[in-house]
C-alpha positions as a printed Julia matrix, in Angstrom:
594×3 Matrix{Float64}:
  -8.09  -30.68   17.69
  -9.74  -30.03   14.33
  -7.64  -29.06   11.32
  -9.24  -27.6     8.17
  -8.17  -25.75    5.07
  -5.77  -26.03    2.18
  -2.74  -24.14    0.99
  -4.23  -20.74    1.77
  -5.61  -21.22    5.27
  -5.25  -23.4     8.35
  -7.8   -23.35   11.16
  -7.06  -24.97   14.52
 -10.21  -24.92   16.61
 -11.4   -21.34   16.12
  -7.95  -19.77   15.72
  -7.02  -18.92   12.15
  -3.35  -18.63   11.28
  -4.35  -16.02    8.66
  -5.74  -13.57   11.2
  -4.65  -11.76   14.34
  -6.62  -10.27   17.22
  -5.9    -6.7    18.26
  -7.47   -4.13   20.56
  -8.33   -0.73   19.06
  -9.58    1.86   21.56
 -10.66   -0.91   23.92
 -12.56   -2.91   21.31
 -11.21   -6.3    20.27
 -11.23   -7.07   16.57
  -9.92   -9.84   14.36
  -8.15   -8.77   11.18
  -6.23  -10.33    8.32
  -2.59  -10.9     9.12
  -0.33   -8.31    7.48
  -2.89   -5.49    7.68
  -1.6    -2.09    8.77
  -3.07   -0.47   11.84
  -4.29    2.42    9.67
  -6.33    0.14    7.39
  -7.54   -1.96   10.31
  -8.83    1.16   12.09
 -10.55    2.45    8.97
 -12.23   -0.93    8.51
 -13.65   -0.44   12.02
 -14.99    3.01   11.16
 -12.19    4.91   12.9
 -10.89    7.75   10.74
  -7.18    8.14   11.35
  -5.95   11.13    9.3
  -3.09   10.62    6.85
  -1.3    12.56    4.13
   1.79   10.74    2.87
   0.13    7.31    2.72
  -1.34    6.2    -0.6
  -2.2     2.53   -0.89
   0.05    0.7    -3.32
   1.99    3.87   -4.13
   3.64    5.45   -1.06
   4.23    4.13    2.45
   6.87    6.49    3.82
   5.57    7.44    7.3
   6.88   10.94    6.64
   3.96   13.23    7.53
   3.35   11.75   11.02
  -0.3    12.84   11.17
  -1.43    9.2    11.41
   0.34    8.39   14.67
  -1.31    6.12   17.23
  -0.3     5.19   20.76
   1.0     1.66   21.3
   2.22    1.3    24.87
   4.34    4.36   25.67
   5.23    5.04   22.04
   3.71    7.08   19.24
   4.01    5.16   15.96
   2.9     6.0    12.42
  -0.05    3.69   11.78
   0.31    3.65    7.97
   3.36    1.35    8.11
   2.7    -0.34   11.44
   1.7    -3.96   10.79
  -0.85   -5.15   13.34
   0.41   -8.0    15.51
  -1.56  -10.43   17.63
  -2.39   -8.99   21.05
  -1.45   -5.42   20.1
  -3.28   -2.7    22.06
  -3.74    0.5    20.07
  -5.14    3.86   21.11
  -6.15    6.32   18.41
  -7.72    9.1    20.47
  -5.63   10.14   23.45
  -4.46   13.66   24.26
  -0.92   12.61   23.42
  -2.04   11.38   19.98
  -4.17   14.43   19.21
  -1.45   16.87   20.24
   1.15   15.07   18.13
  -1.1    15.03   15.07
  -1.92   18.74   15.43
   1.76   19.61   15.8
   2.67   17.69   12.66
  -0.14   19.29   10.65
   0.69   22.79   11.91
   4.35   22.35   10.95
   3.25   21.45    7.42
   0.9    24.44    7.32
   3.64   26.79    8.54
   5.56   26.33    5.28
   2.55   25.96    2.98
   1.04   28.51    0.58
  -2.37   28.8     2.23
  -4.16   30.67   -0.59
  -6.95   28.1    -0.46
  -9.65   30.26   -2.05
  -7.78   30.48   -5.36
  -6.32   26.97   -5.29
  -7.61   24.42   -7.79
  -7.84   21.88   -4.96
  -9.8    24.16   -2.65
 -12.53   22.03   -1.07
 -10.85   18.84   -2.32
  -7.51   19.16   -0.54
  -6.38   16.48    1.88
  -4.29   18.91    3.94
  -7.36   21.09    4.28
  -9.45   18.07    5.32
  -6.86   16.92    7.85
  -6.64   20.43    9.32
 -10.42   20.56    9.67
 -10.61   17.11   11.24
  -7.94   18.11   13.78
  -9.83   21.33   14.57
  -6.87   23.55   13.64
  -7.99   27.18   13.6
  -4.64   28.93   13.62
  -1.06   28.19   12.65
   1.06   28.62   15.76
   4.42   28.16   14.08
   5.74   31.13   12.15
   9.1    31.91   10.64
  11.0    31.65    7.41
   9.27   30.12    4.38
  11.26   28.0     1.97
  11.78   29.63   -1.42
  10.03   27.58   -4.08
   9.03   28.51   -7.61
   6.26   27.54   -9.99
   7.08   25.62  -13.16
   4.78   26.36  -16.11
   7.13   24.96  -18.75
   5.07   21.85  -19.54
   1.93   22.2   -21.68
   0.38   19.45  -19.56
   1.4    19.81  -15.9
   2.07   22.76  -13.6
   4.29   22.34  -10.53
   3.79   24.75   -7.63
   6.45   23.9    -5.07
   5.08   26.5    -2.63
   2.18   24.12   -1.96
   4.26   20.94   -1.78
   4.22   19.17    1.6
   7.03   16.72    0.65
   4.8    13.7     1.23
   6.49   11.81   -1.63
   3.29   10.45   -3.15
   4.09   11.97   -6.56
   7.58   10.44   -6.43
   6.08    7.03   -5.71
   3.57    7.35   -8.56
   6.2     8.54  -11.06
   9.12    6.35  -10.04
   7.8     3.21   -8.38
   4.49    2.7   -10.22
   5.16    4.26  -13.65
   8.96    3.75  -13.59
   9.39    7.1   -15.35
  11.43    8.69  -12.57
  11.1    12.24  -13.85
  10.94   13.67  -10.31
  12.51   12.84   -6.96
  13.72   14.3    -3.67
  16.61   16.75   -3.86
  18.68   18.64   -1.24
  18.31   18.2     2.51
  16.64   19.57    5.6
  14.72   22.81    5.22
  15.88   23.08    1.6
  14.43   19.69    0.54
  12.38   19.85   -2.64
  10.76   17.55   -5.17
  12.71   18.22   -8.35
  13.57   16.97  -11.8
  17.12   15.85  -12.6
  19.51   18.81  -12.25
  16.54   21.06  -11.39
  15.57   21.46  -15.03
  12.07   22.59  -16.08
   9.58   19.73  -16.27
   9.31   20.16  -20.05
  13.01   19.28  -20.36
  12.73   16.1   -18.29
  11.69   12.54  -19.11
   8.15   13.31  -17.89
   5.58   11.62  -20.16
   2.76   13.93  -18.98
   0.57   11.02  -17.81
  -0.58   13.07  -14.81
  -0.47   10.23  -12.3
   1.57   12.54  -10.07
  -1.43   14.91  -10.06
  -3.75   12.09   -9.07
  -1.39   11.14   -6.24
  -0.8    14.68   -4.91
  -2.92   15.42   -1.79
  -2.71   19.2    -2.28
  -2.44   21.66   -5.16
   1.29   21.29   -5.79
   0.61   19.51   -9.08
  -2.21   20.43  -11.44
  -3.0    20.34  -15.14
  -1.89   23.3   -17.27
  -5.28   24.97  -17.44
  -6.73   26.17  -20.77
 -10.24   27.15  -19.7
  -9.75   30.86  -20.49
  -8.42   29.99  -23.96
 -11.56   27.99  -24.73
 -13.89   30.68  -23.38
 -12.11   33.21  -25.61
 -12.55   30.98  -28.66
 -16.27   30.53  -27.94
 -16.66   34.31  -27.6
 -14.84   35.01  -30.89
 -17.48   35.63  -33.62
 -14.97   34.69  -36.32
 -14.36   31.21  -34.9
 -16.52   28.12  -35.4
 -15.8    26.11  -32.26
 -16.2    22.33  -32.35
 -15.9    20.18  -29.23
 -15.37   16.44  -28.97
 -15.33   14.27  -25.88
 -13.56   11.0   -25.11
 -15.44    7.9   -23.94
 -13.83    7.83  -20.48
 -15.11   11.33  -19.66
 -18.79   10.29  -19.67
 -18.27    7.74  -16.89
 -16.4    10.12  -14.56
 -17.73   13.65  -15.13
 -20.72   13.07  -12.83
 -18.4    12.6    -9.84
 -17.58   16.31  -10.01
 -21.27   16.98   -9.35
 -21.77   14.52   -6.51
 -22.95   11.53   -8.55
 -21.67    8.05   -7.6
 -18.44    6.76   -9.14
 -19.2     5.07  -12.46
 -22.37    6.99  -13.3
 -22.91    7.34  -17.07
 -23.67   10.95  -17.98
 -23.37   10.85  -21.79
 -26.61   12.68  -22.59
 -26.19   15.29  -19.84
 -22.63   15.94  -20.98
 -23.74   16.56  -24.58
 -26.45   18.92  -23.33
 -24.0    20.82  -21.09
 -21.48   21.26  -23.9
 -24.17   22.71  -26.14
 -25.18   25.16  -23.42
 -21.58   26.27  -23.0
 -21.76   27.68  -26.53
 -19.94   25.2   -28.75
 -21.14   25.26  -32.36
 -20.97   21.49  -32.75
 -20.78   18.73  -30.16
 -19.05   15.62  -31.51
 -18.06   12.31  -29.95
 -14.46   11.08  -30.03
 -15.94    7.57  -30.23
 -16.32    8.34  -33.96
 -12.55    8.96  -34.04
 -12.02    5.68  -32.2
 -14.0     3.84  -34.88
 -11.87    5.56  -37.52
  -8.74    4.47  -35.65
  -9.9     0.86  -35.73
 -10.4     1.01  -39.49
  -6.91    2.41  -40.04
  -5.09    0.43  -37.34
  -6.9    -2.83  -38.12
  -5.91   -2.54  -41.78
  -2.35   -1.68  -40.74
  -2.24   -4.78  -38.52
  -3.38   -7.09  -41.33
  -0.75   -5.54  -43.61
   2.03   -6.11  -41.07
   0.89   -9.67  -40.4
   1.14  -10.35  -44.15
   4.59   -8.79  -44.5
   5.92   -9.95  -41.13
   7.59   -6.55  -40.67
   7.65   -4.34  -37.56
   5.79   -6.81  -35.35
   4.4    -6.53  -32.82
   2.22   -3.65  -33.9
   1.88   -1.44  -30.81
  -1.08    0.87  -30.32
  -0.43    4.61  -30.48
  -3.65    5.91  -28.9
  -1.99    6.81  -25.59
   0.37    9.83  -25.8
   1.95    9.03  -22.43
   2.94    5.59  -23.73
   4.19    7.07  -27.02
   6.49    9.55  -25.24
   7.62    6.78  -22.87
   8.66    4.79  -25.94
  10.43    7.81  -27.44
  12.54    8.2   -24.28
  13.13    4.59  -23.27
  12.83    2.37  -26.35
  13.61    4.61  -29.36
  14.99    1.63  -31.29
  11.45    0.16  -31.37
   9.55    3.24  -32.58
   8.86    1.5   -35.91
   6.69   -0.96  -33.98
   4.29    1.82  -32.97
   1.22    2.13  -35.16
   1.52    5.15  -37.43
  -2.12    5.98  -36.66
  -2.86    9.21  -34.87
  -4.9     8.88  -31.69
  -8.73    9.06  -32.01
  -9.17   12.71  -31.01
  -6.38   13.79  -33.36
  -8.01   11.85  -36.21
 -11.33   13.47  -35.42
  -9.71   16.91  -35.32
  -8.14   16.26  -38.73
 -11.54   15.24  -40.14
 -13.22   18.33  -38.68
 -10.71   20.6   -40.44
 -10.92   18.77  -43.76
 -13.99   16.61  -44.44
 -16.43   18.48  -42.16
 -15.11   21.94  -43.12
 -15.63   21.04  -46.79
 -19.18   19.83  -46.23
 -20.13   23.09  -44.5
 -18.02   25.34  -46.69
 -16.11   26.76  -43.71
 -12.5    27.94  -43.88
 -10.55   25.43  -41.72
  -8.47   28.32  -40.4
 -11.64   29.61  -38.74
 -12.4    26.34  -36.98
 -11.24   25.78  -33.41
 -11.25   22.15  -32.25
 -11.49   21.51  -28.52
 -10.98   18.01  -27.09
 -12.36   17.02  -23.68
 -10.04   14.27  -22.47
  -9.51   12.19  -19.31
  -5.8    12.74  -19.85
  -3.19   15.45  -19.26
  -0.8    13.93  -21.81
  -3.31   14.84  -24.53
  -2.39   18.5   -23.9
   1.2    17.72  -24.87
   0.01   15.6   -27.77
  -2.24   18.36  -29.12
   0.77   20.68  -29.4
   3.04   18.18  -31.22
   4.24   19.5   -34.57
   3.76   16.02  -36.07
   0.0    16.27  -35.48
  -0.74   19.11  -37.84
  -1.62   19.68  -41.48
  -1.13   22.78  -43.62
   0.21   24.74  -40.63
  -2.88   23.91  -38.56
  -2.88   21.73  -35.47
  -5.47   18.97  -35.71
  -6.63   19.92  -32.2
  -6.31   23.46  -30.86
  -7.1    23.04  -27.15
  -7.38   20.08  -24.8
  -9.36   20.28  -21.57
  -9.44   17.62  -18.86
 -12.61   16.2   -17.31
 -11.92   18.45  -14.32
 -11.63   21.55  -16.5
 -14.93   20.77  -18.24
 -16.61   20.41  -14.84
 -15.17   23.8   -13.83
 -16.6    25.43  -16.99
 -20.02   23.9   -16.37
 -20.0    25.21  -12.79
 -18.77   28.62  -13.92
 -21.66   28.81  -16.41
 -24.16   28.05  -13.65
 -25.52   24.95  -15.37
 -27.51   22.52  -13.21
 -25.73   19.46  -14.59
 -27.49   16.78  -12.54
 -30.95   17.86  -13.7
 -30.13   18.36  -17.39
 -32.23   16.39  -19.86
 -30.23   14.03  -22.07
 -29.33   15.21  -25.56
 -27.59   13.55  -28.51
 -24.28   14.35  -30.2
 -24.29   16.11  -33.56
 -23.81   14.36  -36.91
 -21.84   13.3   -38.87
 -18.82   13.04  -36.53
 -20.81   12.47  -33.37
 -22.01    8.91  -33.91
 -19.81    6.07  -32.71
 -20.1     2.34  -32.11
 -19.9     0.36  -28.9
 -16.44   -0.76  -30.01
 -15.23    2.84  -30.05
 -16.74    3.43  -26.61
 -14.72    0.72  -24.88
 -11.46    2.47  -25.86
 -11.78    4.11  -22.44
 -10.92    0.94  -20.51
  -7.8    -1.19  -20.69
  -8.27   -3.92  -23.29
 -10.87   -1.86  -25.14
  -8.7    -1.0   -28.14
  -7.73   -4.65  -28.58
 -11.29   -5.85  -28.29
 -12.56   -3.23  -30.73
  -9.8    -4.09  -33.22
 -10.43   -7.82  -32.96
 -14.16   -7.37  -33.56
 -13.36   -5.66  -36.87
 -10.27   -7.6   -37.96
 -12.02  -10.95  -37.5
 -14.95   -9.94  -39.71
 -12.78   -8.22  -42.32
 -10.83  -11.46  -42.75
 -13.78  -13.88  -42.62
 -16.53  -11.81  -44.22
 -18.8   -13.45  -41.64
 -20.42  -11.95  -38.53
 -18.99  -12.85  -35.15
 -20.99  -15.26  -33.01
 -19.8   -13.6   -29.82
 -18.92   -9.9   -29.81
 -17.2    -9.73  -26.44
 -13.53  -10.75  -26.22
 -13.51  -11.2   -22.46
  -9.91  -12.51  -22.47
  -8.6    -8.96  -22.95
 -10.81   -7.48  -20.21
 -10.05   -7.12  -16.53
  -7.49   -5.33  -14.38
  -4.55   -7.73  -14.52
  -1.47   -5.63  -15.34
  -0.52   -7.8   -18.31
  -3.03   -9.96  -20.19
  -1.96  -12.35  -22.95
  -4.22  -14.04  -25.48
  -4.07  -15.79  -28.85
  -6.82  -15.2   -31.41
  -7.41  -17.66  -34.24
  -8.45  -15.95  -37.5
 -10.72  -17.75  -39.97
  -7.91  -17.95  -42.56
  -5.74  -19.98  -40.22
  -3.53  -17.13  -39.0
  -3.14  -16.42  -35.31
  -2.71  -13.08  -33.54
  -0.72  -13.22  -30.31
  -1.89  -10.25  -28.26
  -0.75   -8.52  -25.09
  -2.8    -5.93  -23.23
  -0.84   -3.83  -20.75
  -1.81   -0.94  -18.51
   0.49    1.08  -16.27
   3.92    2.06  -17.53
   5.7    -0.05  -14.93
   4.06   -3.13  -16.42
   4.85   -1.87  -19.93
   8.54   -1.48  -19.1
   8.75   -5.01  -17.67
   7.1    -6.45  -20.78
   9.27   -4.45  -23.18
  12.43   -5.57  -21.39
  11.23   -9.19  -21.5
  10.72   -8.82  -25.26
  14.22   -7.4   -25.66
  15.6   -10.44  -23.83
  13.7   -12.69  -26.23
  11.43  -14.06  -23.5
   8.18  -12.72  -25.02
   6.86  -12.39  -28.57
   3.6   -10.91  -29.84
   1.86   -9.71  -32.99
  -0.26   -6.97  -31.4
   0.18   -4.96  -28.2
  -2.18   -2.49  -26.58
  -0.56   -0.27  -23.97
  -2.19    2.39  -21.78
  -0.01    4.52  -19.51
  -2.5     4.68  -16.66
  -3.7     1.8   -14.49
  -7.08    0.72  -15.82
  -6.65    2.76  -18.99
  -8.15    6.18  -19.74
 -10.84    5.76  -17.07
  -8.18    6.65  -14.46
  -6.28    9.15  -16.59
  -4.47   12.12  -15.09
  -7.32   14.49  -16.0
 -10.11   12.6   -14.26
 -11.8    13.6   -10.97
  -9.45   13.25   -8.0
 -10.47   11.09   -5.06
  -8.74   11.43   -1.71
  -6.51    8.59   -0.54
  -9.09    7.12    1.85
 -11.83    6.98   -0.79
  -9.54    5.59   -3.48
  -8.53    2.71   -1.19
 -12.17    2.07   -0.22
 -13.68    2.2    -3.72
 -12.65    0.11   -6.72
 -12.73    3.12   -9.03
 -11.25    1.28  -12.01
 -13.84   -1.49  -11.84
 -16.78    0.9   -11.39
 -15.84    3.14  -14.31
 -14.96    0.17  -16.53
 -18.33   -1.42  -15.79
 -20.03    1.79  -16.93
 -17.97    1.82  -20.15
 -18.95   -1.75  -21.0
 -22.63   -1.08  -20.2
 -22.58    1.81  -22.66
 -21.17   -0.54  -25.29
 -23.91   -3.1   -24.61
 -26.59   -0.42  -24.97
 -25.42    0.52  -28.49
 -27.23   -0.68  -31.61
 -23.96   -0.64  -33.58
 -21.15   -2.39  -31.73
 -18.47   -2.77  -34.41
 -16.47    0.08  -35.91
 -16.82   -1.07  -39.52
 -20.62   -1.09  -39.15
 -20.78    2.61  -38.21
 -22.77    4.14  -41.12
 -21.0     7.5   -40.79
 -17.6     5.8   -41.0
 -18.74    4.1   -44.19
 -19.95    7.47  -45.51
 -16.61    9.12  -44.67
 -14.65    6.57  -46.7
 -17.16    6.6   -49.57
 -17.25   10.39  -49.85
 -13.74   11.41  -48.85
 -11.0     8.97  -47.8
 -11.61    6.23  -50.34
 -10.43    3.27  -48.27
  -8.48    2.56  -45.09
  -4.74    3.32  -45.41
  -5.29    5.2   -48.68
  -2.9     7.99  -49.67
  -5.27   10.65  -48.31
  -5.84    8.65  -45.14
  -2.08    8.48  -44.58
  -1.74   12.2   -45.18
  -4.43   13.14  -42.66
  -4.66   10.26  -40.18
  -1.12    8.92  -39.78
   2.02   10.35  -38.2
   5.61    9.63  -37.1
   7.55    9.77  -33.84
  10.68   11.36  -32.4
  13.53    9.6   -30.58
  14.31   11.37  -27.29
  17.09   10.99  -24.73
  16.65    9.17  -21.42
  18.0    12.11  -19.45
């Protein structure tokens, strides 16, 4: 007998204690112990349909369309752990009939207006129905009475399309720990609802949109503003400026069939110009501006020792999460507006003055990877002289819809540049789109502002990667240290905040992004079905594209951006000046938990 391995594996002869052998449709296969039958079958190229299952989010076995035959029984494969010697059949008459029955029961109480649904052609219920060759719904009868909720400026809930899979509940409650929605009532009357059935706008929802990304159908969508933007473009009295966030450029191509993580910066700028916008700016400029203001604010707080740790305020989902759950720590949030709000404020002040345009006649449109930005854009705190800094926010998906509506051949567009002066950003501003990017960009600038010397190595790899919580200590040239924490996903943020309240953790600077991976997987990004999202490492692919864009830039530090220098020289004076505080900083509002 030969024994090999360490703490993670033990091999006796050719039998590994980490694997099991199973039979799927008569073919023997060896798989990792603990694997579900659903994932094992998919690894073997067998497509078992599923609806309620979403890897790492929801494993409820509620939809029953993934059943397989094991002996005489039909069992949901999404929660069935494969055991050694198990014999599984995925394609018997009994299995096919059961799957069709389950799907038809879901369809019988579903609003089947697929042609006008935002998820038409990208709906998992539609895909499952096609794969099961369902051509008619045999079950008819009473439909449950469910209403649409348009109360939120960010998210629309259409309960008539809900299939009660629970994926949104898992995303909101288990992953994000927000718990704004959950199951209510019983039997035929069961619904997904907010507490006490209140409108979504009156709940603890932080508008992150991860429920939308989890939903397999069109029951949850962004609050669409495409018509509003078309109207603004068509208005001869309005000068319409558009800006686009860094995470959009590494995801937009997916809406046109390009591989995940394809950089489409130049094509995007060209498409926006063809849509009719008067100026096409880059929110990366706003990110550079944020670094100048937030970096200076950090150095000031380090000197005074007050309100530490400084917490980033770029993510509106995180900010609202703080307002609901940790209102006693709002003073720790940076007073800086988020990058697109800063850019909007500069468009309606600095840029308007340079061109001699009445700011009241300027419409600012932000293209964001995020649904929470829609809520943020409407916040009263983010305005000046009775004008919102940003008038309309569109998601990546909405921009793709406008490009398609305009008949633009996106894939074959020639690359174009952004407009000056607010369209030029640094590599540091670009990496805001990935978790750790804000910290890295800030550290690149703060280090050089303190030392007056150029950095030997630009990349702070310690704050990169997809670990939920990353901790690091940076030594400044003057002897001071900055204890940093980089967090993504609100569940991770809650755990860290509670650890800080217990006195178990202490930092000087914290970057928090509401969505796993940061803005690259925001609630407004292209939606992948559950099978593709478990097969592809979307976060890693989009993050890789973000970092490659940074590496391709000539200017990679925010304080080296010549247009940022020009802005301060001509208009703002210096970071954290009185005018900068008036236009670029804000405050927050304590909200209840219920």
